[in-house]
TIKE-552332 format. One record per residue (C-alpha): x, y, z. Coordinates in steps of 0.5 Angstrom, whole numbers. Layout:
BEGIN
X: X; Y: Y; Z: Z
...
% end
This chain:
BEGIN
X: 166; Y: 255; Z: 445
X: 165; Y: 255; Z: 438
X: 172; Y: 258; Z: 436
X: 175; Y: 252; Z: 441
X: 172; Y: 246; Z: 437
X: 176; Y: 246; Z: 431
X: 182; Y: 247; Z: 435
X: 180; Y: 240; Z: 439
X: 179; Y: 236; Z: 432
X: 186; Y: 239; Z: 430
X: 189; Y: 237; Z: 436
X: 186; Y: 230; Z: 436
X: 189; Y: 229; Z: 429
X: 196; Y: 231; Z: 431
X: 196; Y: 226; Z: 436
X: 194; Y: 221; Z: 432
X: 199; Y: 223; Z: 426
X: 205; Y: 223; Z: 431
X: 203; Y: 216; Z: 434
X: 203; Y: 213; Z: 427
X: 210; Y: 217; Z: 426
X: 213; Y: 214; Z: 433
X: 210; Y: 207; Z: 431
X: 214; Y: 207; Z: 424
X: 220; Y: 210; Z: 427
X: 220; Y: 204; Z: 432
X: 219; Y: 199; Z: 427
X: 225; Y: 202; Z: 423
X: 229; Y: 202; Z: 429
X: 227; Y: 194; Z: 430
X: 229; Y: 192; Z: 423
X: 236; Y: 190; Z: 423
X: 240; Y: 194; Z: 418
X: 246; Y: 191; Z: 415
X: 253; Y: 192; Z: 418
X: 259; Y: 194; Z: 415
X: 265; Y: 193; Z: 419
X: 272; Y: 190; Z: 418
X: 274; Y: 185; Z: 423
X: 282; Y: 185; Z: 424
X: 282; Y: 180; Z: 430
X: 280; Y: 173; Z: 426
X: 286; Y: 169; Z: 429
X: 287; Y: 166; Z: 436
X: 284; Y: 161; Z: 440
X: 276; Y: 160; Z: 439
X: 272; Y: 157; Z: 444
X: 268; Y: 151; Z: 444
X: 261; Y: 155; Z: 445
X: 263; Y: 159; Z: 439
X: 264; Y: 153; Z: 435
X: 257; Y: 150; Z: 437
X: 254; Y: 156; Z: 436
X: 257; Y: 157; Z: 429
X: 255; Y: 149; Z: 427
X: 247; Y: 150; Z: 430
X: 247; Y: 157; Z: 426
X: 249; Y: 153; Z: 419
X: 244; Y: 148; Z: 421
X: 238; Y: 153; Z: 421
X: 241; Y: 156; Z: 415
X: 240; Y: 149; Z: 411
X: 233; Y: 148; Z: 414
X: 232; Y: 155; Z: 412
X: 234; Y: 154; Z: 405
X: 230; Y: 148; Z: 404
X: 224; Y: 152; Z: 405
X: 226; Y: 157; Z: 401
X: 227; Y: 152; Z: 395
X: 220; Y: 151; Z: 395
X: 218; Y: 159; Z: 395
X: 216; Y: 162; Z: 388
X: 222; Y: 164; Z: 384
X: 220; Y: 171; Z: 384
X: 220; Y: 172; Z: 391
X: 226; Y: 168; Z: 392
X: 230; Y: 172; Z: 387
X: 227; Y: 178; Z: 391
X: 229; Y: 176; Z: 398
X: 237; Y: 174; Z: 395
X: 238; Y: 180; Z: 392
X: 245; Y: 183; Z: 393
X: 245; Y: 189; Z: 397
X: 250; Y: 194; Z: 394
X: 256; Y: 196; Z: 399
X: 258; Y: 202; Z: 401
X: 264; Y: 203; Z: 405
X: 264; Y: 207; Z: 411
X: 271; Y: 209; Z: 411
X: 277; Y: 208; Z: 405
X: 280; Y: 201; Z: 405
X: 274; Y: 198; Z: 409
X: 272; Y: 191; Z: 407
X: 265; Y: 188; Z: 408
X: 264; Y: 183; Z: 413
X: 264; Y: 175; Z: 411
X: 257; Y: 175; Z: 412
X: 255; Y: 180; Z: 407
X: 260; Y: 180; Z: 402
X: 258; Y: 176; Z: 395
X: 260; Y: 169; Z: 396
X: 260; Y: 169; Z: 403
X: 260; Y: 163; Z: 407
X: 256; Y: 166; Z: 413
X: 262; Y: 163; Z: 417
X: 269; Y: 165; Z: 420
X: 270; Y: 158; Z: 420
X: 269; Y: 156; Z: 412
X: 275; Y: 157; Z: 407
X: 274; Y: 161; Z: 401
X: 271; Y: 158; Z: 395
X: 275; Y: 155; Z: 389
X: 276; Y: 159; Z: 384
X: 276; Y: 154; Z: 379
X: 269; Y: 151; Z: 381
X: 265; Y: 152; Z: 375
X: 258; Y: 150; Z: 378
X: 259; Y: 156; Z: 384
X: 254; Y: 162; Z: 382
X: 258; Y: 167; Z: 387
X: 264; Y: 171; Z: 386
X: 270; Y: 169; Z: 388
X: 273; Y: 173; Z: 394
X: 279; Y: 177; Z: 394
X: 286; Y: 173; Z: 395
X: 288; Y: 175; Z: 402
X: 294; Y: 179; Z: 404
X: 301; Y: 175; Z: 405
X: 302; Y: 175; Z: 412
X: 309; Y: 178; Z: 415
X: 314; Y: 173; Z: 417
X: 313; Y: 173; Z: 424
X: 305; Y: 173; Z: 423
X: 306; Y: 166; Z: 419
X: 311; Y: 163; Z: 424
X: 305; Y: 164; Z: 429
X: 300; Y: 162; Z: 424
X: 304; Y: 155; Z: 423
X: 305; Y: 154; Z: 431
X: 297; Y: 155; Z: 432
X: 295; Y: 151; Z: 426
X: 299; Y: 145; Z: 429
X: 296; Y: 146; Z: 436
X: 289; Y: 147; Z: 432
X: 290; Y: 140; Z: 428
X: 292; Y: 136; Z: 434
X: 286; Y: 139; Z: 438
X: 281; Y: 140; Z: 433
X: 279; Y: 133; Z: 432
X: 277; Y: 132; Z: 439
X: 273; Y: 139; Z: 439
X: 269; Y: 137; Z: 433
X: 267; Y: 130; Z: 436
X: 264; Y: 134; Z: 442
X: 261; Y: 139; Z: 438
X: 258; Y: 134; Z: 433
X: 255; Y: 130; Z: 439
X: 251; Y: 136; Z: 442
X: 249; Y: 138; Z: 435
X: 247; Y: 132; Z: 433
X: 241; Y: 131; Z: 437
X: 238; Y: 138; Z: 434
X: 240; Y: 137; Z: 427
X: 238; Y: 132; Z: 422
X: 243; Y: 128; Z: 418
X: 244; Y: 133; Z: 412
X: 247; Y: 138; Z: 418
X: 252; Y: 133; Z: 420
X: 254; Y: 132; Z: 413
X: 256; Y: 139; Z: 412
X: 259; Y: 140; Z: 419
X: 264; Y: 134; Z: 417
X: 265; Y: 137; Z: 410
X: 267; Y: 144; Z: 413
X: 271; Y: 141; Z: 419
X: 275; Y: 137; Z: 414
X: 276; Y: 143; Z: 409
X: 278; Y: 147; Z: 415
X: 284; Y: 142; Z: 417
X: 286; Y: 141; Z: 410
X: 287; Y: 149; Z: 410
X: 290; Y: 149; Z: 416
X: 295; Y: 143; Z: 415
X: 297; Y: 145; Z: 408
X: 298; Y: 153; Z: 409
X: 305; Y: 155; Z: 408
X: 304; Y: 162; Z: 408
X: 302; Y: 163; Z: 401
X: 295; Y: 163; Z: 398
X: 291; Y: 158; Z: 400
X: 288; Y: 153; Z: 395
X: 281; Y: 152; Z: 396
X: 278; Y: 145; Z: 396
X: 271; Y: 143; Z: 394
X: 267; Y: 137; Z: 392
X: 268; Y: 139; Z: 385
X: 275; Y: 140; Z: 385
X: 276; Y: 133; Z: 389
X: 273; Y: 130; Z: 383
X: 277; Y: 133; Z: 378
X: 284; Y: 130; Z: 381
X: 287; Y: 125; Z: 378
X: 287; Y: 118; Z: 381
X: 293; Y: 114; Z: 383
X: 294; Y: 109; Z: 377
X: 295; Y: 103; Z: 382
X: 287; Y: 105; Z: 384
X: 284; Y: 105; Z: 378
X: 280; Y: 99; Z: 375
X: 283; Y: 94; Z: 371
X: 279; Y: 90; Z: 366
X: 277; Y: 83; Z: 366
X: 282; Y: 77; Z: 364
X: 278; Y: 76; Z: 358
X: 277; Y: 83; Z: 356
X: 285; Y: 84; Z: 355
X: 288; Y: 84; Z: 348
X: 291; Y: 77; Z: 347
X: 298; Y: 77; Z: 343
X: 297; Y: 74; Z: 336
X: 301; Y: 68; Z: 334
X: 307; Y: 69; Z: 330
X: 305; Y: 63; Z: 326
X: 297; Y: 62; Z: 326
X: 298; Y: 56; Z: 321
X: 303; Y: 52; Z: 324
X: 301; Y: 45; Z: 326
X: 299; Y: 45; Z: 333
X: 301; Y: 38; Z: 334
X: 299; Y: 32; Z: 338
X: 302; Y: 30; Z: 345
X: 304; Y: 23; Z: 346
X: 307; Y: 22; Z: 353
X: 313; Y: 27; Z: 353
X: 313; Y: 28; Z: 346
X: 309; Y: 33; Z: 341
X: 308; Y: 29; Z: 335
X: 307; Y: 33; Z: 328
X: 305; Y: 29; Z: 322
X: 304; Y: 32; Z: 315
X: 300; Y: 28; Z: 309
X: 301; Y: 31; Z: 302
X: 297; Y: 28; Z: 296
X: 297; Y: 30; Z: 289
X: 299; Y: 29; Z: 282
X: 305; Y: 31; Z: 278
X: 306; Y: 31; Z: 270
X: 313; Y: 30; Z: 268
X: 316; Y: 30; Z: 262
X: 321; Y: 25; Z: 264
X: 318; Y: 20; Z: 270
X: 325; Y: 16; Z: 272
X: 330; Y: 22; Z: 270
X: 334; Y: 18; Z: 266
X: 337; Y: 19; Z: 259
X: 331; Y: 14; Z: 256
X: 325; Y: 17; Z: 261
X: 319; Y: 18; Z: 258
X: 313; Y: 23; Z: 260
X: 308; Y: 21; Z: 265
X: 303; Y: 23; Z: 270
X: 304; Y: 20; Z: 277
X: 300; Y: 20; Z: 283
X: 305; Y: 22; Z: 289
X: 303; Y: 21; Z: 297
X: 308; Y: 24; Z: 302
X: 308; Y: 23; Z: 309
X: 313; Y: 27; Z: 314
X: 313; Y: 28; Z: 321
X: 317; Y: 30; Z: 327
X: 316; Y: 29; Z: 334
X: 320; Y: 33; Z: 340
X: 321; Y: 32; Z: 347
X: 318; Y: 36; Z: 352
X: 323; Y: 34; Z: 357
X: 326; Y: 39; Z: 363
X: 334; Y: 38; Z: 362
X: 336; Y: 33; Z: 356
X: 332; Y: 33; Z: 349
X: 330; Y: 28; Z: 344
X: 328; Y: 29; Z: 336
X: 325; Y: 24; Z: 331
X: 324; Y: 26; Z: 324
X: 322; Y: 22; Z: 319
X: 319; Y: 22; Z: 311
X: 316; Y: 17; Z: 307
X: 314; Y: 18; Z: 299
X: 310; Y: 13; Z: 294
X: 310; Y: 14; Z: 287
X: 305; Y: 11; Z: 282
X: 303; Y: 12; Z: 275
X: 297; Y: 14; Z: 273
X: 298; Y: 15; Z: 265
X: 305; Y: 14; Z: 262
X: 311; Y: 11; Z: 263
X: 310; Y: 5; Z: 269
X: 313; Y: 8; Z: 275
X: 312; Y: 4; Z: 282
X: 317; Y: 6; Z: 287
X: 317; Y: 8; Z: 295
X: 323; Y: 11; Z: 299
X: 323; Y: 14; Z: 306
X: 328; Y: 15; Z: 312
X: 327; Y: 16; Z: 320
X: 332; Y: 19; Z: 324
X: 333; Y: 20; Z: 332
X: 337; Y: 25; Z: 336
X: 338; Y: 25; Z: 343
X: 342; Y: 30; Z: 347
X: 344; Y: 29; Z: 354
X: 348; Y: 34; Z: 359
X: 353; Y: 31; Z: 363
X: 357; Y: 34; Z: 369
X: 363; Y: 39; Z: 368
X: 361; Y: 42; Z: 361
X: 360; Y: 35; Z: 358
X: 355; Y: 34; Z: 353
X: 353; Y: 27; Z: 349
X: 350; Y: 27; Z: 342
X: 347; Y: 21; Z: 340
X: 344; Y: 19; Z: 333
X: 341; Y: 13; Z: 329
X: 338; Y: 13; Z: 323
X: 335; Y: 8; Z: 317
X: 333; Y: 10; Z: 310
X: 331; Y: 6; Z: 304
X: 331; Y: 8; Z: 297
X: 331; Y: 5; Z: 290
X: 338; Y: 6; Z: 286
X: 337; Y: 12; Z: 282
X: 337; Y: 11; Z: 274
X: 342; Y: 17; Z: 273
X: 347; Y: 14; Z: 278
X: 353; Y: 11; Z: 275
X: 352; Y: 4; Z: 278
X: 345; Y: 4; Z: 275
X: 343; Y: -2; Z: 271
X: 340; Y: -2; Z: 264
X: 335; Y: -7; Z: 262
X: 331; Y: -7; Z: 269
X: 324; Y: -7; Z: 271
X: 326; Y: -3; Z: 277
X: 333; Y: -1; Z: 280
X: 335; Y: -5; Z: 286
X: 333; Y: -2; Z: 293
X: 339; Y: 1; Z: 297
X: 338; Y: 1; Z: 305
X: 343; Y: 5; Z: 309
X: 343; Y: 4; Z: 317
X: 347; Y: 9; Z: 320
X: 349; Y: 12; Z: 328
X: 354; Y: 16; Z: 331
X: 356; Y: 18; Z: 338
X: 359; Y: 24; Z: 340
X: 362; Y: 28; Z: 346
X: 363; Y: 35; Z: 347
X: 367; Y: 39; Z: 352
X: 368; Y: 46; Z: 354
X: 374; Y: 48; Z: 357
X: 375; Y: 56; Z: 358
X: 374; Y: 59; Z: 351
X: 377; Y: 52; Z: 348
X: 372; Y: 47; Z: 345
X: 373; Y: 40; Z: 343
X: 368; Y: 35; Z: 340
X: 370; Y: 27; Z: 338
X: 365; Y: 23; Z: 334
X: 365; Y: 16; Z: 332
X: 360; Y: 14; Z: 326
X: 358; Y: 8; Z: 323
X: 354; Y: 7; Z: 316
X: 352; Y: 1; Z: 313
X: 350; Y: 0; Z: 306
X: 347; Y: -6; Z: 303
X: 343; Y: -7; Z: 297
X: 337; Y: -11; Z: 294
X: 337; Y: -16; Z: 287
X: 336; Y: -12; Z: 280
X: 330; Y: -15; Z: 277
X: 331; Y: -15; Z: 269
X: 326; Y: -15; Z: 264
X: 327; Y: -22; Z: 262
X: 325; Y: -25; Z: 269
X: 332; Y: -26; Z: 271
X: 335; Y: -23; Z: 277
X: 343; Y: -20; Z: 279
X: 346; Y: -20; Z: 286
X: 348; Y: -14; Z: 289
X: 351; Y: -17; Z: 295
X: 358; Y: -15; Z: 293
X: 357; Y: -8; Z: 294
X: 355; Y: -8; Z: 301
X: 360; Y: -5; Z: 305
X: 361; Y: -1; Z: 312
X: 364; Y: 5; Z: 313
X: 367; Y: 7; Z: 320
X: 370; Y: 14; Z: 322
X: 372; Y: 18; Z: 328
X: 373; Y: 26; Z: 327
X: 376; Y: 30; Z: 332
X: 374; Y: 37; Z: 332
X: 378; Y: 43; Z: 336
X: 375; Y: 50; Z: 336
X: 376; Y: 57; Z: 340
X: 370; Y: 62; Z: 341
X: 373; Y: 69; Z: 339
X: 366; Y: 71; Z: 341
X: 359; Y: 68; Z: 343
X: 357; Y: 69; Z: 335
X: 364; Y: 66; Z: 332
X: 368; Y: 60; Z: 333
X: 373; Y: 57; Z: 328
X: 375; Y: 50; Z: 328
X: 379; Y: 45; Z: 325
X: 378; Y: 38; Z: 325
X: 381; Y: 31; Z: 323
X: 377; Y: 25; Z: 320
X: 380; Y: 18; Z: 320
X: 376; Y: 12; Z: 317
X: 376; Y: 5; Z: 315
X: 371; Y: 2; Z: 309
X: 370; Y: -5; Z: 310
X: 366; Y: -9; Z: 304
X: 362; Y: -15; Z: 306
X: 366; Y: -19; Z: 301
X: 374; Y: -18; Z: 300
X: 373; Y: -19; Z: 293
X: 368; Y: -17; Z: 288
X: 365; Y: -21; Z: 282
X: 371; Y: -18; Z: 278
X: 377; Y: -20; Z: 283
X: 378; Y: -13; Z: 286
X: 379; Y: -11; Z: 294
X: 374; Y: -5; Z: 295
X: 376; Y: -4; Z: 302
X: 379; Y: 3; Z: 303
X: 382; Y: 7; Z: 309
X: 379; Y: 14; Z: 309
X: 383; Y: 21; Z: 311
X: 380; Y: 28; Z: 311
X: 382; Y: 34; Z: 314
X: 378; Y: 41; Z: 314
X: 378; Y: 48; Z: 317
X: 372; Y: 52; Z: 318
X: 368; Y: 57; Z: 322
X: 361; Y: 56; Z: 327
X: 356; Y: 62; Z: 327
X: 351; Y: 63; Z: 332
X: 347; Y: 70; Z: 331
X: 341; Y: 67; Z: 334
X: 335; Y: 67; Z: 328
X: 339; Y: 72; Z: 324
X: 345; Y: 67; Z: 322
X: 347; Y: 61; Z: 324
X: 350; Y: 54; Z: 322
X: 357; Y: 52; Z: 320
X: 362; Y: 52; Z: 314
X: 368; Y: 48; Z: 313
X: 373; Y: 47; Z: 307
X: 379; Y: 42; Z: 307
X: 381; Y: 36; Z: 303
X: 378; Y: 28; Z: 303
X: 382; Y: 22; Z: 301
X: 380; Y: 14; Z: 300
X: 386; Y: 10; Z: 298
X: 383; Y: 3; Z: 296
X: 387; Y: -4; Z: 298
X: 387; Y: -6; Z: 291
X: 394; Y: -3; Z: 288
X: 391; Y: -3; Z: 281
X: 386; Y: 2; Z: 283
X: 387; Y: 9; Z: 284
X: 385; Y: 13; Z: 291
X: 379; Y: 17; Z: 291
X: 381; Y: 24; Z: 293
X: 379; Y: 31; Z: 292
X: 377; Y: 38; Z: 296
X: 372; Y: 37; Z: 301
X: 366; Y: 43; Z: 302
X: 361; Y: 43; Z: 307
X: 356; Y: 48; Z: 310
X: 350; Y: 48; Z: 313
X: 347; Y: 56; Z: 314
X: 341; Y: 59; Z: 315
X: 340; Y: 67; Z: 314
X: 334; Y: 71; Z: 316
X: 335; Y: 78; Z: 313
X: 328; Y: 80; Z: 315
X: 322; Y: 77; Z: 319
X: 318; Y: 71; Z: 315
X: 324; Y: 70; Z: 310
X: 329; Y: 65; Z: 311
X: 335; Y: 63; Z: 306
X: 339; Y: 56; Z: 307
X: 345; Y: 54; Z: 304
X: 347; Y: 47; Z: 305
X: 353; Y: 43; Z: 302
X: 356; Y: 36; Z: 302
X: 362; Y: 32; Z: 300
X: 361; Y: 25; Z: 299
X: 365; Y: 19; Z: 296
X: 361; Y: 14; Z: 292
X: 364; Y: 7; Z: 291
X: 363; Y: 3; Z: 285
X: 364; Y: -4; Z: 283
X: 365; Y: -3; Z: 276
X: 371; Y: -7; Z: 273
X: 378; Y: -2; Z: 273
X: 374; Y: 4; Z: 277
X: 375; Y: 7; Z: 284
X: 369; Y: 11; Z: 284
X: 367; Y: 19; Z: 284
X: 367; Y: 25; Z: 289
X: 360; Y: 28; Z: 288
X: 359; Y: 35; Z: 291
X: 352; Y: 38; Z: 292
X: 350; Y: 45; Z: 294
X: 343; Y: 47; Z: 295
X: 341; Y: 55; Z: 296
X: 333; Y: 55; Z: 298
X: 329; Y: 61; Z: 300
X: 322; Y: 61; Z: 304
X: 318; Y: 67; Z: 304
X: 311; Y: 68; Z: 308
X: 308; Y: 73; Z: 304
X: 302; Y: 73; Z: 308
X: 300; Y: 69; Z: 314
X: 297; Y: 63; Z: 310
X: 301; Y: 64; Z: 304
X: 308; Y: 62; Z: 304
X: 313; Y: 62; Z: 298
X: 319; Y: 57; Z: 297
X: 324; Y: 56; Z: 292
X: 331; Y: 52; Z: 291
X: 337; Y: 52; Z: 286
X: 341; Y: 46; Z: 286
X: 348; Y: 45; Z: 283
X: 351; Y: 38; Z: 283
X: 358; Y: 36; Z: 281
X: 361; Y: 29; Z: 280
X: 368; Y: 28; Z: 278
X: 370; Y: 21; Z: 276
X: 377; Y: 18; Z: 279
X: 382; Y: 16; Z: 274
X: 379; Y: 19; Z: 268
X: 377; Y: 26; Z: 266
X: 369; Y: 25; Z: 266
X: 364; Y: 29; Z: 270
X: 357; Y: 30; Z: 270
X: 354; Y: 37; Z: 272
X: 347; Y: 37; Z: 275
X: 343; Y: 44; Z: 275
X: 336; Y: 44; Z: 278
X: 331; Y: 50; Z: 280
X: 324; Y: 49; Z: 283
X: 319; Y: 54; Z: 286
X: 313; Y: 53; Z: 290
X: 307; Y: 56; Z: 294
X: 303; Y: 53; Z: 299
X: 296; Y: 57; Z: 301
X: 293; Y: 55; Z: 308
X: 285; Y: 54; Z: 308
X: 286; Y: 54; Z: 315
X: 290; Y: 51; Z: 321
X: 290; Y: 44; Z: 318
X: 289; Y: 44; Z: 311
X: 292; Y: 47; Z: 305
X: 293; Y: 47; Z: 297
X: 301; Y: 47; Z: 295
X: 304; Y: 47; Z: 288
X: 311; Y: 47; Z: 285
X: 314; Y: 47; Z: 278
X: 321; Y: 44; Z: 277
X: 326; Y: 43; Z: 272
X: 333; Y: 39; Z: 272
X: 338; Y: 38; Z: 267
X: 344; Y: 33; Z: 267
X: 350; Y: 35; Z: 262
X: 356; Y: 30; Z: 262
X: 362; Y: 29; Z: 257
X: 360; Y: 21; Z: 258
X: 356; Y: 18; Z: 253
X: 349; Y: 16; Z: 254
X: 348; Y: 20; Z: 261
X: 345; Y: 27; Z: 259
X: 337; Y: 28; Z: 260
X: 332; Y: 34; Z: 262
X: 326; Y: 33; Z: 266
X: 320; Y: 38; Z: 267
X: 315; Y: 37; Z: 272
X: 309; Y: 41; Z: 275
X: 305; Y: 38; Z: 282
X: 299; Y: 40; Z: 285
X: 296; Y: 37; Z: 291
X: 293; Y: 38; Z: 298
X: 297; Y: 38; Z: 304
X: 294; Y: 36; Z: 311
X: 297; Y: 37; Z: 318
X: 296; Y: 36; Z: 325
% end
């Protein structure tokens, strides 16, 4: 009996050990082991139940992921540690749910390779299918794209009651990605679509936001210091007032002139119409000089002129002008009277009416003009006066111009002028008939190159034959010019030239021809600083003698604008007359400084 007892104990222990081993083996068998296999039949029709089961499994994974986010980092790292893959056979690949970076679903597209925020490895690119498989795949993709929307709506409706809003959003995103992959599949590698990759895509320029109107960059003005003007009815009125002082070595520009300091006030204005079709322009100026110290000077001069342009039918245009000017006789004039306190006032009233017609490339213009000069009495130093009524006269002229437009920028022309000068008194105080007949012919060219070069230039011959046979005719070359050239922005160079017949009532003399030329330049150094200069040349040729006058002048000035409405201006000027007649030479130098105000 004693020998059997140990056997009983050993037997019980063996049974207990065997039971434990069996229990461990059963638990080991119940524990899920990773399966590695290669699925070859992934294409084809997928049932609705499979789609629903996949969506529910994804919802459970999302909830499980939320609970895992709350576990300690160490435990999470241990549970999510990847398992090394050992292929069971050569060429086998792991299942989608076991591969690194797997989406746990056969319906999920591969992740984008350029997604910098993903932590999983990018799966290998699928092999390029054969041509037959690709055609079958395209056909299936088209069928799936037509039926997938309806299947998804049903699946979402069933899964919506069992999942929260996060699962629904994930399902919608997965379905959209599947549709995009199926529609864009052209037999080559599929492009992954993720939220990050969509954010990196460029927006359509038409969809981009634009800034507010207030925030947009405003184009700067070409001339920020130009006068803004005042609107009066349909006209824009721009006045300018200039007040300053002039120090001169010859106050009246004569051979007997003396130095003086003068107060000068100048008022200028322009009024431009704002009409739809026709246009009108009114310009004027007035200048007043008074002595502050030195030689006594007290005079005023001014002019106002208006121009109206009217477009008629059949390429016909009408141009009307009307002007009035008042100025004292210059002390350097050949008709100046010696020994007077003040030279007589000369007034001029002039007007013209012209018609322009275009016929093909031919240009025609007919202009009629009237100019009437009348003079005031001369006041001598002894208090007596001398009448100047015998100098009053009226000039009537008619000019016909014919041109041919070679190009829009170049139009040569010729013109003929006929006129008659009539004196108010048939005989002057010395018994001469001063009325005359006028004849002129010129040829020139019109230039129109926009802001670069514009204007006209002509040369010809002019003759006035007096009615009195004792007096020779006034005749000579005629030169006229009015050109503006801009070599660069901010710089303007102008050239003007005129030929005028000056009459006289001096006994035995007919008069003279005066040629006047001006070369001007203006440069905008800065937006608020402008420089200007001028060179003048006058040549007076006396008829019936070899007498002549040469007048040279030069001027330079600066205008510094303090703001848009006020600026400081200064200029220096010199003028010299040289004549072969006695008692006519003089030199005048002057400096001016003033304040200019504009609106």
